[in-house]
C-alpha positions as CSV (number, residue, x, y, z in Angstrom):
1,X,-10.6,5.5,14.2
2,X,-12.8,7.9,12.3
3,X,-11.5,8.3,8.7
4,X,-11.1,11.8,7.1
5,X,-14.4,13.0,5.5
6,X,-12.7,13.2,2.1
7,X,-11.6,9.6,2.3
8,X,-15.1,8.4,3.5
9,X,-16.8,10.2,0.6
10,X,-14.4,8.6,-1.9
11,X,-15.0,5.1,-0.6
12,X,-18.7,5.6,-0.3
13,X,-18.9,6.8,-3.9
14,X,-16.8,3.7,-4.9
15,X,-19.2,1.4,-3.1
16,X,-22.2,3.1,-4.7
17,X,-20.7,2.4,-8.1
18,X,-20.0,-1.2,-7.0
19,X,-23.6,-1.6,-5.9
20,X,-24.9,-0.4,-9.3
21,X,-22.6,-2.6,-11.3
22,X,-23.1,-5.8,-9.1
23,X,-25.9,-5.3,-6.7
24,X,-25.4,-7.2,-3.4
25,X,-21.9,-8.5,-4.3
26,X,-19.8,-6.4,-2.0
27,X,-21.0,-7.0,1.6
28,X,-18.0,-5.6,3.5
29,X,-15.4,-2.9,3.0
30,X,-12.4,-2.1,5.2
31,X,-9.9,0.7,4.8
32,X,-6.3,-0.5,5.4
33,X,-2.9,1.0,4.4
34,X,-1.8,4.5,5.2
35,X,-5.3,5.6,6.3
36,X,-5.6,2.8,8.9
37,X,-2.1,3.7,10.1
38,X,-3.0,7.4,10.6
39,X,-0.8,8.6,7.8
40,X,-3.2,9.3,4.9
41,X,-2.5,12.5,2.9
42,X,-5.2,13.6,0.5
43,X,-2.8,15.0,-2.1
44,X,-0.4,12.1,-2.0
45,X,-2.1,8.9,-0.8
46,X,-4.1,6.2,-2.5
47,X,-6.9,4.5,-0.6
48,X,-6.4,0.8,0.0
49,X,-9.4,-1.3,0.9
50,X,-10.2,-5.0,1.5
51,X,-13.6,-5.7,0.0
52,X,-15.6,-8.7,1.1
53,X,-17.6,-10.6,-1.6
54,X,-20.7,-12.2,-0.2
55,X,-21.4,-14.7,-3.0
56,X,-19.5,-16.6,-5.7
57,X,-18.3,-14.2,-8.3
58,X,-19.0,-15.6,-11.7
59,X,-17.8,-14.3,-15.1
60,X,-20.3,-11.5,-15.2
61,X,-19.4,-10.3,-11.7
62,X,-15.7,-10.4,-12.5
63,X,-16.2,-8.3,-15.6
64,X,-18.2,-5.8,-13.6
65,X,-15.4,-5.7,-11.0
66,X,-12.9,-5.0,-13.8
67,X,-15.0,-1.9,-14.6
68,X,-15.2,-0.8,-11.0
69,X,-11.7,0.6,-10.8
70,X,-12.3,2.9,-13.7
71,X,-15.8,4.0,-13.0
72,X,-15.5,4.2,-9.3
73,X,-12.4,6.4,-9.5
74,X,-13.5,8.9,-12.2
75,X,-13.8,11.6,-9.6
76,X,-10.2,11.1,-8.4
77,X,-9.0,11.1,-12.0
78,X,-10.9,14.3,-12.7
79,X,-9.4,16.1,-9.7
80,X,-5.9,15.0,-10.6
81,X,-6.4,16.2,-14.2
82,X,-7.7,19.6,-13.0
83,X,-4.7,20.0,-10.7
84,X,-2.3,18.7,-13.3
85,X,-1.1,16.1,-10.9
86,X,1.0,13.3,-12.6
87,X,-0.4,10.7,-10.2
88,X,-4.0,10.0,-9.0
89,X,-4.2,10.5,-5.2
90,X,-7.5,9.4,-3.7
91,X,-7.8,6.4,-6.0
92,X,-9.4,3.5,-4.3
93,X,-7.4,0.3,-4.8
94,X,-9.1,-2.9,-3.7
95,X,-8.5,-6.6,-3.1
96,X,-11.7,-8.7,-3.1
97,X,-11.9,-11.7,-0.7
98,X,-14.7,-14.2,-0.4
99,X,-16.6,-14.0,2.9
100,X,-16.2,-17.7,3.3
101,X,-12.4,-17.4,3.2
102,X,-12.0,-14.7,5.9
103,X,-11.2,-17.2,8.7
104,X,-8.6,-19.0,6.8
105,X,-4.9,-18.4,7.5
106,X,-3.9,-15.4,5.3
107,X,-1.3,-17.3,3.2
108,X,-4.0,-19.9,2.3
109,X,-6.5,-17.3,1.0
110,X,-6.8,-16.9,-2.7
111,X,-8.3,-13.5,-3.5
112,X,-11.2,-13.3,-5.9
113,X,-9.6,-10.4,-7.7
114,X,-7.8,-7.1,-7.2
115,X,-7.1,-3.9,-8.9
116,X,-4.3,-1.4,-8.4
117,X,-3.3,1.3,-10.7
118,X,-4.3,0.3,-14.3
119,X,-4.1,-3.4,-13.5
120,X,-7.0,-5.8,-12.7
121,X,-6.1,-9.4,-11.8
122,X,-8.3,-12.3,-11.3
123,X,-7.5,-14.8,-8.5
124,X,-4.6,-12.5,-7.3
125,X,-4.1,-9.8,-4.7
126,X,-0.8,-8.8,-3.1
127,X,-2.5,-7.2,-0.1
128,X,-3.6,-10.5,1.2
129,X,-0.5,-11.1,3.2
130,X,0.6,-11.2,6.9
131,X,1.4,-7.5,7.1
132,X,-1.8,-6.2,5.6
133,X,-3.9,-8.7,7.5
134,X,-2.2,-7.5,10.7
135,X,-3.2,-4.0,9.9
136,X,-6.8,-5.1,9.0
137,X,-7.3,-7.0,12.2
138,X,-5.8,-4.4,14.5
139,X,-6.5,-1.1,12.8
140,X,-8.8,-1.7,9.8
141,X,-11.6,0.9,9.4
142,X,-15.0,-0.6,8.6
143,X,-17.1,1.4,6.1
144,X,-19.4,-1.5,5.5
145,X,-19.7,-4.7,7.6
146,X,-18.9,-5.6,11.2
147,X,-15.7,-4.6,13.1
148,X,-12.6,-6.4,11.9
149,X,-12.0,-7.9,15.3
150,X,-15.2,-10.0,14.8
151,X,-14.2,-11.5,11.5
152,X,-11.9,-14.2,12.9
153,X,-8.9,-13.1,10.8
154,X,-5.7,-15.1,11.1
155,X,-2.7,-12.9,10.0
156,X,-0.3,-15.8,10.9
157,X,1.8,-13.7,13.2
158,X,4.6,-16.4,13.3
159,X,5.2,-15.6,9.6
160,X,5.1,-11.8,9.8
161,X,8.9,-11.2,10.2
162,X,10.0,-13.9,7.8
163,X,7.5,-12.8,5.1
164,X,8.7,-9.2,5.5
165,X,12.3,-10.1,5.3
166,X,11.6,-12.1,2.1
167,X,10.0,-8.9,0.6
168,X,13.1,-6.9,1.4
169,X,15.4,-9.5,-0.1
170,X,13.2,-10.1,-3.1
171,X,11.2,-7.1,-4.4
172,X,13.1,-4.4,-2.8
173,X,16.6,-5.8,-3.6
174,X,15.5,-6.0,-7.3
175,X,14.2,-2.4,-7.2
176,X,17.5,-1.2,-5.6
177,X,19.6,-2.9,-8.2
178,X,17.6,-1.3,-11.0
179,X,17.8,2.1,-9.3
180,X,21.6,1.8,-9.5
181,X,21.5,1.0,-13.3
182,X,21.8,3.4,-16.2
183,X,18.0,3.3,-16.6
184,X,16.3,3.4,-13.1
185,X,12.7,2.4,-12.8
186,X,9.9,4.8,-13.5
187,X,6.1,4.7,-13.6
188,X,3.6,6.1,-16.1
189,X,3.7,9.9,-15.7
190,X,6.2,9.6,-12.8
191,X,10.0,10.2,-13.2
192,X,12.7,8.0,-11.6
193,X,13.3,10.9,-9.2
194,X,9.7,11.0,-7.9
195,X,9.4,7.3,-7.8
196,X,12.6,7.0,-5.8
197,X,11.4,9.5,-3.2
198,X,8.0,7.7,-3.0
199,X,9.8,4.4,-2.4
200,X,12.6,5.5,0.0
201,X,10.5,5.2,3.1
202,X,9.1,1.7,2.5
203,X,12.2,-0.4,3.2
204,X,12.7,1.2,6.6
205,X,9.1,0.3,7.4
206,X,9.9,-3.4,6.6
207,X,13.1,-3.2,8.6
208,X,11.2,-2.1,11.6
209,X,8.7,-5.0,11.2
210,X,11.6,-7.5,10.9
211,X,13.3,-6.1,14.0
212,X,10.3,-5.7,16.2
213,X,7.2,-7.3,14.7
214,X,5.5,-3.8,14.5
215,X,3.8,-2.4,11.4
216,X,4.4,1.3,11.1
217,X,3.4,4.1,8.7
218,X,5.7,5.7,6.1
219,X,5.9,8.9,8.2
220,X,6.9,6.8,11.3
221,X,9.4,4.9,9.1
222,X,11.1,8.2,8.1
223,X,11.6,9.1,11.8
224,X,12.8,5.5,12.5
225,X,15.3,5.6,9.7
226,X,16.7,9.0,10.8
227,X,17.3,7.4,14.2
228,X,18.6,4.1,13.0
229,X,20.7,4.6,9.9
230,X,23.9,6.6,9.2
231,X,23.6,10.3,9.0
232,X,24.9,10.3,5.4
233,X,21.3,9.1,4.5
234,X,19.6,12.0,6.3
235,X,19.3,14.4,3.3
236,X,17.7,11.7,1.3
237,X,15.3,10.7,4.1
238,X,14.5,14.4,4.9
239,X,13.8,15.0,1.2
240,X,11.5,11.9,1.0
241,X,9.6,13.1,4.0
242,X,9.3,16.6,2.5
243,X,8.1,15.1,-0.8
244,X,5.4,13.2,1.0
245,X,4.3,16.2,3.1
246,X,4.4,18.6,0.1
247,X,7.0,20.9,1.8
248,X,10.4,22.1,0.8
249,X,13.3,19.7,1.5
250,X,17.1,19.6,1.2
251,X,18.5,20.4,-2.3
252,X,19.7,17.2,-3.9
253,X,20.7,16.6,-7.6
254,X,17.5,14.9,-9.0
255,X,19.6,12.7,-11.3
256,X,21.4,11.3,-8.3
257,X,18.4,10.5,-6.1
258,X,17.5,7.1,-7.7
259,X,21.1,5.9,-7.2
260,X,21.2,7.2,-3.6
261,X,17.9,5.5,-2.9
262,X,19.2,2.2,-4.3
263,X,22.3,2.4,-2.2
264,X,20.2,3.2,0.9
265,X,17.9,0.3,0.3
266,X,20.8,-2.1,0.0
267,X,22.1,-0.9,3.3
268,X,18.6,-1.4,4.9
269,X,18.5,-4.9,3.5
270,X,21.9,-5.7,4.8
271,X,20.9,-4.5,8.3
272,X,17.8,-6.7,8.4
273,X,19.5,-9.6,10.2
274,X,18.4,-13.2,9.6
275,X,18.3,-13.8,13.3
276,X,15.1,-11.8,13.4
277,X,13.2,-14.5,11.6
278,X,10.0,-15.4,13.5
């Protein structure tokens, strides 16, 4: 797949900053996430990448990587500020993995570091998991380094469904419970209403993976949810899709959207049957 020009420019700029901060450290870079799944939207989506580190990252290199998220994404921040956007679309979020670890089963890989949003974490990286490694191996877009199919990746397909089901019953169950509370979750500069709409399509994605072993995009998840779940959820799903597309959607009371999303997620979790465990 050829990535959109705007995405390529953003990642190439990010890599040029990486090369100035730590010359020769990043030897591979692969776009995953919504872009690899054909669902990247410039005014909405972040850019998720797996970056390969070609040598041992010492304290100096780790400090430089901690600067990379800020310096490599200044352009995205500037555009968002100029457009008065409350979030930062086009931000490159990366997980760094040692080249020597790429052939390990994914659940045994300890990332070098990762950054997402304002957070930089050493020795951690959520995106090193069976779902993202499946996307990387099958649909990852190489912007530096050889094709993903030649990397010898092991996404551990036997764990894909069970890992996904655990995410539904863990992270997403907690979010749903908080969404039903008197103080639903919010992010910096993002209201509970906007966060709920951004999150409403993710649990159906996971449900599809639990049910079939397929990994689909958020756009596909919206269509899947409309076909799979009760029609009472259709206004919420249609509004979530419209929110993602930047188009008008059904009129819903913004104060009720977080609660509706929490109730919907609980139904999605209940419908993800244990017998689908891989």
